[in-house]
C-alpha positions as CSV (number, residue, x, y, z in Angstrom):
1,M,152.1,79.9,111.0
2,L,155.5,81.1,112.3
3,N,156.4,82.6,109.0
4,L,153.1,84.5,108.9
5,K,153.7,86.0,112.3
6,N,157.3,87.0,111.4
7,K,156.1,88.6,108.2
8,L,153.3,90.7,109.8
9,K,155.6,91.7,112.8
10,F,152.9,92.1,115.4
11,P,153.9,95.0,117.7
12,Q,155.2,94.5,121.2
13,F,153.3,96.9,123.5
14,S,155.3,98.9,126.0
15,V,154.3,101.6,128.4
16,K,154.8,104.3,125.7
17,S,152.9,102.3,123.1
18,N,150.1,101.7,125.6
19,W,149.8,105.5,126.1
20,Q,149.7,106.1,122.4
21,F,147.1,103.4,122.0
22,L,144.8,104.9,124.7
23,L,145.3,108.4,123.3
24,S,144.4,107.2,119.8
25,L,141.3,105.5,121.1
26,I,140.2,108.8,122.8
27,G,141.5,111.4,120.3
28,L,140.8,109.8,117.0
29,P,137.0,109.4,117.4
30,I,136.8,113.1,118.4
31,I,138.8,114.2,115.4
32,H,136.9,111.9,113.1
33,L,133.5,113.1,114.3
34,C,134.6,116.7,113.7
35,L,135.8,115.9,110.2
36,V,132.5,114.0,109.4
37,K,130.6,117.1,110.4
38,L,132.9,119.2,108.2
39,A,132.5,116.9,105.3
40,I,128.7,117.0,105.6
41,S,128.6,120.8,105.9
42,I,130.5,121.2,102.6
43,S,128.8,118.4,100.7
44,L,127.3,119.1,97.3
45,D,123.6,119.7,96.5
46,N,122.3,116.2,96.8
47,G,124.4,115.4,99.9
48,V,127.3,113.8,98.1
49,A,130.5,114.5,100.1
50,A,133.1,116.2,97.9
51,I,135.9,114.9,100.2
52,W,136.2,112.6,103.2
53,P,139.3,113.8,105.2
54,S,139.2,111.1,107.8
55,S,140.5,108.4,105.5
56,G,143.7,110.5,105.0
57,I,144.0,110.7,108.9
58,Y,143.6,106.9,109.1
59,I,146.4,106.3,106.5
60,V,148.8,108.6,108.3
61,G,148.1,107.1,111.7
62,I,148.5,103.5,110.6
63,L,151.7,104.3,108.6
64,R,153.2,106.1,111.5
65,F,152.1,103.8,114.4
66,G,151.6,100.4,112.6
67,I,148.8,97.8,113.1
68,K,148.3,98.8,116.7
69,F,146.5,101.9,115.4
70,L,143.9,99.8,113.7
71,P,141.6,99.4,116.7
72,A,141.4,103.2,117.1
73,I,140.3,103.4,113.4
74,A,137.6,100.7,113.9
75,F,136.3,102.3,117.1
76,S,136.1,105.7,115.4
77,E,134.3,104.3,112.4
78,F,131.9,102.4,114.7
79,L,131.0,105.5,116.7
80,S,130.7,107.8,113.7
81,N,128.7,105.3,111.6
82,T,126.4,104.6,114.5
83,W,125.7,108.4,114.9
84,L,125.5,109.0,111.2
85,Y,123.3,106.1,110.0
86,G,121.5,105.4,113.3
87,I,120.7,108.9,114.6
88,I,121.1,111.4,111.7
89,Y,119.8,109.4,108.8
90,K,117.9,106.7,110.7
91,T,118.6,104.1,108.1
92,P,117.0,100.6,108.0
93,Y,119.2,97.6,108.9
94,V,121.4,100.0,110.8
95,V,123.4,97.3,112.6
96,L,124.3,95.6,109.2
97,V,125.1,99.0,107.6
98,V,127.3,100.2,110.5
99,T,129.1,96.9,110.7
100,I,129.9,96.6,106.9
101,I,130.9,100.3,106.6
102,T,133.1,100.1,109.6
103,I,134.8,96.9,108.3
104,V,135.2,98.5,104.8
105,N,136.8,101.7,106.1
106,S,139.0,99.8,108.5
107,L,140.1,97.5,105.7
108,D,141.0,100.5,103.5
109,A,143.7,101.6,106.0
110,L,144.9,98.1,106.8
111,I,145.3,97.0,103.1
112,I,147.0,100.3,102.2
113,Y,149.4,99.8,105.1
114,L,150.3,96.2,104.1
115,L,150.7,97.1,100.4
116,N,152.9,100.1,101.1
117,K,155.1,98.0,103.4
118,K,155.4,95.4,100.6
119,F,155.9,97.6,97.5
120,I,157.4,100.8,99.0
121,G,159.0,99.7,102.3
122,S,160.6,102.9,103.3
123,D,159.1,105.4,105.7
124,N,160.1,108.3,103.5
125,Y,156.8,108.5,101.6
126,F,156.4,110.9,98.7
127,E,160.2,111.7,98.6
128,R,160.7,109.7,95.4
129,S,158.5,110.1,92.3
130,Q,158.1,106.4,91.8
131,D,156.9,106.0,95.4
132,T,154.3,108.7,94.8
133,F,152.9,106.8,91.8
134,K,153.0,103.5,93.7
135,F,151.2,105.1,96.7
136,L,148.5,106.5,94.4
137,A,148.1,103.2,92.5
138,I,147.7,101.3,95.7
139,A,145.0,103.7,96.9
140,V,143.1,103.8,93.5
141,G,143.2,100.0,93.1
142,E,142.2,99.2,96.7
143,S,139.4,101.7,97.0
144,F,137.9,100.5,93.7
145,F,136.8,97.3,95.3
146,T,135.9,98.5,98.8
147,S,133.8,101.4,97.4
148,H,131.7,98.9,95.5
149,A,131.2,96.9,98.7
150,A,130.1,100.0,100.6
151,I,127.7,101.3,98.0
152,L,126.2,97.9,97.3
153,T,125.4,97.6,101.0
154,L,123.7,101.0,101.1
155,C,121.7,100.1,97.9
156,L,120.7,96.6,99.0
157,T,119.5,97.9,102.4
158,Q,117.4,100.6,100.7
159,N,119.4,103.4,102.2
160,L,120.5,104.6,98.7
161,P,118.5,104.6,95.5
162,W,119.9,102.5,92.7
163,D,119.9,105.5,90.3
164,A,122.4,107.2,92.6
165,Y,124.7,104.3,92.6
166,Q,127.1,105.7,90.0
167,I,127.7,109.2,91.5
168,S,127.8,107.7,95.1
169,W,130.3,105.1,94.0
170,W,132.4,107.6,92.2
171,A,132.5,109.9,95.2
172,W,133.4,107.1,97.5
173,W,136.0,105.6,95.2
174,M,137.9,108.9,94.4
175,A,137.8,110.2,98.0
176,L,140.6,107.9,99.2
177,P,143.1,108.5,96.3
178,L,142.5,112.3,96.6
179,N,143.1,112.1,100.4
180,T,146.4,110.4,99.7
181,L,147.4,113.2,97.4
182,F,146.6,116.4,99.4
183,I,145.8,115.4,103.0
184,T,148.2,112.5,103.7
185,P,151.4,114.1,102.4
186,P,151.4,117.2,104.7
187,L,150.6,115.1,107.7
188,L,153.3,112.6,106.9
189,A,155.8,115.3,106.2
190,W,155.1,117.3,109.4
191,T,154.9,114.2,111.7
192,K,158.2,112.9,110.4
193,T,160.9,113.0,113.1
194,H,163.9,115.0,111.9
195,H,167.3,114.7,113.5
196,R,167.9,118.4,112.8
197,K,165.0,120.8,112.3
198,R,166.2,123.7,110.3
199,P,164.3,126.9,110.8
200,L,162.9,128.7,107.8
201,P,165.2,131.3,106.3
202,S,163.8,134.9,106.4
203,S,163.7,134.9,102.5
204,W,161.5,131.8,102.6
205,K,159.0,133.5,105.0
206,L,158.7,136.5,102.7
207,E,158.2,134.3,99.7
208,L,155.5,132.3,101.6
209,L,153.7,135.6,102.5
210,L,153.8,136.7,98.9
211,M,152.6,133.3,97.7
212,G,149.7,133.4,100.1
213,F,148.7,136.9,98.9
214,I,148.8,135.7,95.2
215,I,146.7,132.6,96.2
216,A,144.1,134.8,97.9
217,V,143.9,137.0,94.8
218,I,143.4,134.0,92.5
219,N,140.9,132.5,94.9
220,Q,138.8,135.7,94.9
221,I,138.7,135.8,91.1
222,S,138.3,132.1,90.4
223,F,136.4,130.5,93.3
224,I,134.3,133.5,94.5
225,K,133.6,135.4,91.3
226,A,133.7,132.2,89.2
227,Y,136.1,133.3,86.5
228,P,137.8,130.2,85.0
229,I,141.4,131.1,85.9
230,E,141.9,128.3,88.4
231,Y,144.9,126.8,86.5
232,T,146.9,130.0,87.2
233,F,147.6,128.2,90.5
234,L,149.9,125.9,88.6
235,P,152.9,128.4,88.6
236,I,152.4,128.8,92.3
237,L,152.9,125.1,92.8
238,V,155.9,125.0,90.5
239,W,157.4,128.0,92.5
240,S,156.8,126.2,95.8
241,A,158.2,122.9,94.5
242,F,161.4,124.5,93.3
243,R,161.9,126.8,96.3
244,F,160.6,124.9,99.3
245,R,160.6,121.4,100.9
246,L,157.8,118.9,100.7
247,R,156.5,120.2,104.0
248,E,155.8,123.6,102.6
249,T,154.7,122.5,99.2
250,S,152.2,120.0,100.6
251,I,150.6,122.8,102.7
252,V,150.3,125.0,99.7
253,T,148.6,122.2,97.8
254,L,146.3,121.5,100.7
255,L,145.3,125.2,100.8
256,I,144.5,125.4,97.1
257,A,142.5,122.2,97.3
258,A,140.5,123.4,100.3
259,L,139.7,126.7,98.5
260,A,138.5,124.8,95.4
261,I,136.3,122.5,97.6
262,W,134.9,125.4,99.5
263,G,134.1,127.4,96.4
264,T,132.5,124.5,94.6
265,T,130.3,123.3,97.4
266,K,129.1,126.8,98.1
267,G,128.1,127.2,94.5
268,T,130.5,130.1,93.7
269,G,133.5,128.2,92.3
270,S,134.4,127.9,88.6
271,F,133.8,124.1,88.9
272,Y,130.2,124.5,90.1
273,R,127.6,123.1,87.6
274,Q,123.9,122.2,87.8
275,S,124.8,118.6,87.5
276,T,126.3,117.2,90.7
277,M,128.3,114.6,88.9
278,E,129.8,117.2,86.6
279,S,130.8,119.4,89.5
280,L,132.3,116.5,91.3
281,I,134.3,115.3,88.3
282,L,135.6,118.8,87.6
283,L,136.5,119.4,91.2
284,Q,138.2,116.1,91.8
285,S,140.2,116.2,88.5
286,F,141.5,119.6,89.4
287,I,142.6,118.5,92.9
288,G,144.1,115.3,91.6
289,V,146.0,116.9,88.8
290,F,147.4,119.7,90.9
291,A,148.2,117.5,93.9
292,L,149.9,114.8,91.8
293,T,151.9,117.4,89.8
294,S,153.1,119.2,93.0
295,L,154.1,115.9,94.6
296,V,155.9,114.4,91.6
297,L,157.7,117.7,90.9
298,S,158.7,118.1,94.5
299,A,160.0,114.5,94.6
300,T,161.8,114.9,91.3
301,I,163.6,118.0,92.5
302,R,164.5,116.3,95.7
303,E,165.9,113.3,93.9
304,N,168.0,115.6,91.6
305,W,169.2,117.4,94.7
306,W,170.2,114.2,96.3
307,A,171.9,112.9,93.1
308,E,173.8,116.2,92.9
309,F,174.8,115.9,96.5
310,R,175.9,112.3,96.2
311,L,177.9,113.2,93.0
312,K,179.6,116.1,94.8
313,Q,180.4,113.8,97.7
314,A,181.7,111.1,95.4
315,N,183.9,113.7,93.6
316,E,185.3,114.9,97.0
317,N,185.9,111.3,98.0
318,L,187.6,110.7,94.6
319,E,189.8,113.8,95.0
320,E,190.8,112.6,98.5
321,R,191.6,109.2,97.2
322,V,193.6,110.6,94.3
323,E,195.5,112.9,96.7
324,K,196.2,110.1,99.0
325,R,197.2,107.8,96.1
326,T,199.5,110.6,94.8
327,L,201.2,110.9,98.2
328,E,201.6,107.1,98.2
329,L,203.1,107.2,94.7
330,Q,205.5,110.1,95.7
331,D,206.6,108.1,98.8
332,A,207.1,105.0,96.5
333,L,209.0,107.1,94.0
334,K,211.3,108.4,96.8
335,E,211.9,104.9,98.0
336,L,212.6,103.8,94.4
337,K,215.1,106.6,93.9
338,L,216.8,105.7,97.2
339,T,216.9,102.0,96.2
340,Q,218.2,102.9,92.8
341,S,221.0,105.0,94.3
342,Q,221.9,102.2,96.6
343,V,221.9,99.8,93.7
344,I,224.2,102.2,91.7
345,Q,226.5,102.5,94.7
346,N,226.6,98.8,95.1
347,E,227.4,98.4,91.4
348,K,230.2,101.0,91.7
349,M,231.7,99.2,94.7
350,S,231.3,95.9,92.9
351,S,233.0,97.3,89.8
352,L,235.8,98.9,91.9
353,G,236.3,95.5,93.7
354,Q,236.5,93.8,90.3
355,L,239.0,96.4,89.1
356,V,241.1,96.0,92.2
357,A,240.9,92.3,91.9
358,G,242.0,92.5,88.3
359,I,244.9,94.8,89.1
360,A,245.9,92.6,92.0
361,H,245.8,89.7,89.7
362,E,247.9,91.4,87.1
363,I,250.4,92.5,89.7
364,N,250.4,89.1,91.3
365,N,251.4,87.3,88.1
366,P,254.8,89.0,87.6
367,V,255.4,88.9,91.4
368,N,254.7,85.2,91.4
369,F,257.0,84.8,88.4
370,I,259.8,86.7,90.1
371,H,259.1,84.9,93.3
372,G,259.1,81.6,91.5
373,N,262.4,82.2,89.7
374,I,264.3,84.0,92.4
375,T,265.6,80.6,93.8
376,H,266.9,79.6,90.4
377,F,268.4,83.1,89.9
378,K,270.1,82.7,93.3
379,E,271.4,79.3,92.4
380,Y,272.6,80.5,89.1
381,T,274.4,83.4,90.6
382,Q,276.0,81.2,93.2
383,D,277.2,78.9,90.5
384,L,278.8,81.8,88.6
385,L,280.6,83.0,91.7
386,N,281.8,79.5,92.5
387,Q,283.2,79.1,89.0
388,K,285.2,82.4,89.3
389,C,286.6,81.3,92.5
């Protein structure tokens, strides 16, 4: 039990966290109700929602604030589901439907939070290409099961016909992964606390204005006049990924996705078809491919930039170490030369001492010989003098 508590790391509430908790309980339901109305207003012909933005807001909130954000999610879902299924649609078994849908949508955010903490761990989401694929895989796998639970509930309670199971399940299933691709990244990028916030250079502002103009022109041709040139947005995304940060690139992706959704739901886009399922698949595949491409490309460019920066920093550190080592070797060489000169001087003095000792020895031998025989010479001389006398 203690290990489970340590693993989940339940938050300790402070004054600041209490204020955040109260604000989330008040603000999130208002935001969620506005987004629900927006999703309903841009739904397809048979009422199928093309996108459900609230799930992206939930993921951002729980990733930024932790498990303490979960009550705000559950409360928002309870209010919106009560209004949607109890007042607007007046569904039978409203209590059961509201309860299950609230639990399912709350579990989506909680499970994604726990799986991201386990398999990604870092708070720098979408800044590495492998983390982007992990994030998407978690969302796809998790929502596959929860979407079945939600649609089964609606069908079993006779709030949804069984022949609409497939399209309703598909729309519910793909809504969460798509939100993690084009709604969650800009919110995570713009809510990240930066130590130093660099202002946009003037050249970037001009490029963004030019990019916005080109997007408007392509939108007019593709999503209003319904000419199939929507994939000309791809060079725009590549341009944005190479030139700008994730913050700007994610906003460009969100703008393109919003234009595609608006055009399709209004029946003027190039993805609009008579079949709702066909329109939905075309629209969602376009959004998914473009959003995933921009995120992966932006993350790859950022990884290459960081690798180049680290390599440059490593080269500078290596040059400093080589220079420092060179100075150490030069000092060692000077000490070696000084020691060598001292050794040579000592050898010279030793050789001179040996030479002096040898000369002294050679001189000492005859002197000793003379000194040793001088007594005999004196005695011999004295004897000669005595004989003459």
